[in-house]
N, C-alpha and C positions, 0 to 999 in steps of 0.2 A: 284134185279139185272135184267137187260133187256137183252134179247137174240136176236141177229141178225144173221140169218143163210143165207148163200149164197154158191154157188158152182162156181168154177173157174178152169181154166187150168193153172197149174204152168209152166211158160215158162222162168222164171228167179228167182232171189233171192227175188224179191219184189212182193207183192200181193196188188192189189188195193182194198180198203175197201169201200163198198157201204155206202153212207150216212156218210162219214167220218166226216163231220162238226158236227154231233150230238155227236161224240165220242171224238172230239178234246179236249185236256187238261183234259182227264178223265182217271182214272185207269181202265184197261180192262184185262181180261184173254183171251188168244188166245189158241184155241184147234184146231189142224189140224188132220183130219180123212181122211184116204184113203181106198177105197174099196179093192184095191189089190196093194201090193208093188212088184216091180220086184225083182226076186230072184237074189242075188249076186252070181256070178260064184265062185266055190270053189277055194281056193288058192292052187296052185300046189306046190309040194315039191321042184321043181326046182326054183320057184320064191322065196322061203324062204332061199335058199342056199346062203351063203356068197359070195359076188362078190367083186372084187377089185374096189377101187375108180377110177373114171374117172377124172384124173387130168392132166393138161398139164405138159410137161417136164420142169424142173427147170434149169435155166441158171445161172452160176456163173463164171464171168470173162472169158466168151467164152466157158467154158467147160459145156457140157450138161450131167446132171445126170438124168437117166431114173427112172421111178417108178418101183415098184416090179412087175415082170411079172405075168400074170394070172396063169401060171403053179405052181408057189409057193403057191398060194392060194388054188389051187385044191388039193395039197398034205397036206394041214394043217388040 
C-alpha cells in the first residue's frame, strides 16, 4: 500500500487530494487526524426541556383553531 500524506485547512465538506490522478479509480482508505478538536459546549438542561411545536394556526371554513399554548406544556 502506498501512503500519501498532506496537510490542509478544512473550509468545507470537500478536500482536494494532491496527485488525484494517481489514485483515480483505485480503492483507498482515508484517515483524518486533527491535532486538536474544538470542545463542544455542554448541553444545558433548559435546551433539553420539552418545547411546544412551532406550527401555524389551522383554518377550517373561516374558523381559526389555535395550537396548544405554551403554558400547558410547562405544567406537563
